[in-house]
N, C-alpha and C positions, 0 to 999 in steps of 0.2 A: 658297435653292434654286431652281433653274430647272425649270419644268414646262410641257410642251407637249402639248396633247390634241387629236387629230383636226385638226390645223392644215392648211389648204389655201391655196395661193397660185397665181394664174394671171396670165398677161400676154397682152395683145392685140397681135397682130402685123399690121401693115397699116392701111389705113383703109377705111371705107365697106363696100361690098359684097365687096371683097377681103379684108376682116380675117378673122382667125381667132384662136382662143383657144388658148394653150399652157399645160398644167398644169405649173407649175415644181415645186410640192410638193403631195402628195396624202396626206392623212390621217396626217400626222406625229405620232408620240407619242413623246416622250422626256422623261425625268426625269433631272436631274443634280444630285447632292447637292453641298453645300458642300464645297470642297476636293478634288472629283475632278479627274483628268486624263483628258481625252477627245480622241481623234483622230477627225476626220471625214474619210472618204475616199469617192472617187467619181471617175468619168471627167468629162471636160470635159462641161458640160451636164447633169450628173446632178442638180444642184439644191443642191449644198453651199454654194456661195457665196451663193446666195438665203437659204439657212437661216442662214448666218452673219450676213447683213445683218439679218434679223429678230431674231436673238438679240442684235445690237448695237443694237436699236431704231433702225435706219437705213432700215428697210423696213416697210411694212404688210403685213397678211395678210387674206385674204377671209373665212375662217371658221375656227372652232375656237377654242382658248384658248391663251394664252401669259402666264405669270405668273413674276415674279421676286420672291422672298420673299413670296409670296401675293398680290402686287399684279397685277391684270390690265392688261397693257400697252395694250391696245386701248381702254380707257376713259380713259387719261391724255390730258390736253391736251398741245398741242405743247411748251408751256413746261415742264410737269412731266415729260414724256418726256425732254426735253433734260436736265433737272436729274438725273434718274435715270441717264441714260446717262453723264454727266459724273462722277457720284459713284460708281457702282457698277462701271463697265466701263472697262478699259484695252485700247487697240487696238495690236497690232504687226503691220505689213503688210510684204509682200514688198519693195516698192519704198521702204521706210522712211517715205515721205511727210514728209520734212524740209523746211524751208525754208532753202536753201543759202546764201542772202544774210544769214541771221541767225546769231547765235552759238549755241553748244550750250546755253548757259543759257536763252536765249530760247526755243529750241525745246522744251526740257523744261518750261518755266514755261506754255506755251501753255494747257493745260487749266485752269490756276489762274486765268486771266484771267476765267473764268465763275464764280468763286467770290467770297467776301468778303475774300480775303486782301490784305493791303497788299504792296507791291513787295518789301520787305526780307524779309518772311516767305515770299513765293514764291521768292525767290532761294535762301533757306536751304533750303527744301523740294527745290529743284533740286539744290542741292549734296549733299544727303542721298541723293536717289535716284541721282545719278551716282557716288556713293561706293559705293553698293550694287551698282552693275553695273561697278565697277572703273575708271572713267575720269573721275574728279573732276578730275584734272590737265588734261583738255581742255576745261574748262568755258568758257573765253574764246575758243576757237578758232571759226571759221566751220565749219559742218558740211561744206562741200564739201572742206575740208582733211583729213578723216578717211578712213581705210579703210573698206571695206564692213562688216567686223566691228565697228568702232567706231561707224559710223553705226547699226547695228542695235542696239547697246547704248544709244545715245542714244534710239532709239525705244522700247526697253523702259524706260529711265528715265522717259520721258514718260508710258508706259502705267501706271507704278506711283506716279507723283508725287502723285496724288490718293488713294492708298491704296484702290484698288478692291478689291472681292470677286471680280471675274471678270476674266480676261484672255482676249480673243479674238485668236488669232494666225492670220493668213491667209498660208499658205506662208511662214513666217518666215525659213526658211533657203534660199528658191528661188534667190536671186541670190548665194549664198556658197559657198565651197570647202568640201570635207568637213570639214577640221579646224575651221574657223571655225563651221561648221554644228553640230558637236558642242559647241563652247563655248557657243554661244547656246542650244541646247536644254538643256544642263546648267544654264545660268543660269535659264531658265524654270522647270525642274523644281525648282530651289532655292527659288524664290518660292512654288511650288505647294506644297512639303512644309513650309518653315519659317514661311511666313506663312498657310497654309491658303487660298491664293487658288485659286479654281476655274480651271483651264486647259483651254481649248477650242481645239484646233489643227486647221485645215483644211490638209491635205497629200496630195501624191500619192506621197510617198516612204515606203517601208517603214521605212527607218532612222529617220525622224522619228516615225513612227506608233508605232514600238516603244517610244518613251520613255513613252508614255501607258499607264496601266493598263487603259483601256477603249478599244475601237475600234468605231465605228459606220460602216457602210458604206451609202452612199445610191446608188441607181440609178433612173433615170427618175422622179425625184421622190419616191421611197418608200424607207423604210428596209428594207434587205435583210437586214442582220445587225446585231447589237449584242451584242459580246462583251467580257467582261473578262478 
């Protein structure tokens, strides 16, 4: 379970006397149960990406509490935070964030290099993940040889290869056509339902948000609405 209480985050803009402080998030309270599907919506600059980065243990916060499965993230060392991030969280990004010069297999295996897996086991896990997303036959290709939809499937395979309990998807269909977008969202929802993976999607598209059972709207760093 993810639980956030009275979380605040500010950024300093400028230097010296000309510097000012901007509140990115203010008194955010959010509880997400295991296996939920949640869409986070908001205009550019509303704070949704900052929230996603904090949820992904990629950014710090100034005050308040943020726990995953009862463990306070702020108290973790960098090493323990990285370990939790790699074990519990899978990321799916709009730009895919793949290494084009590497094979599909290597891209999917990347998170496993931070584990104790041997290479043969990593490759087998990559095969299994690619089979789940329907492109195992592309495993030896370079990622630049794939279509946009196939590249996003590789990104999803990479996100699930560590068997995480949470998937964070940042505009996962933003660079895809409508038909491919539907296929990608169907795939993410399938993992949410069949594997009980918590799915949190940041999106500006109604059609994407509608896949999720719960919708959270952020404006000016605050949660405005939280509807199921």
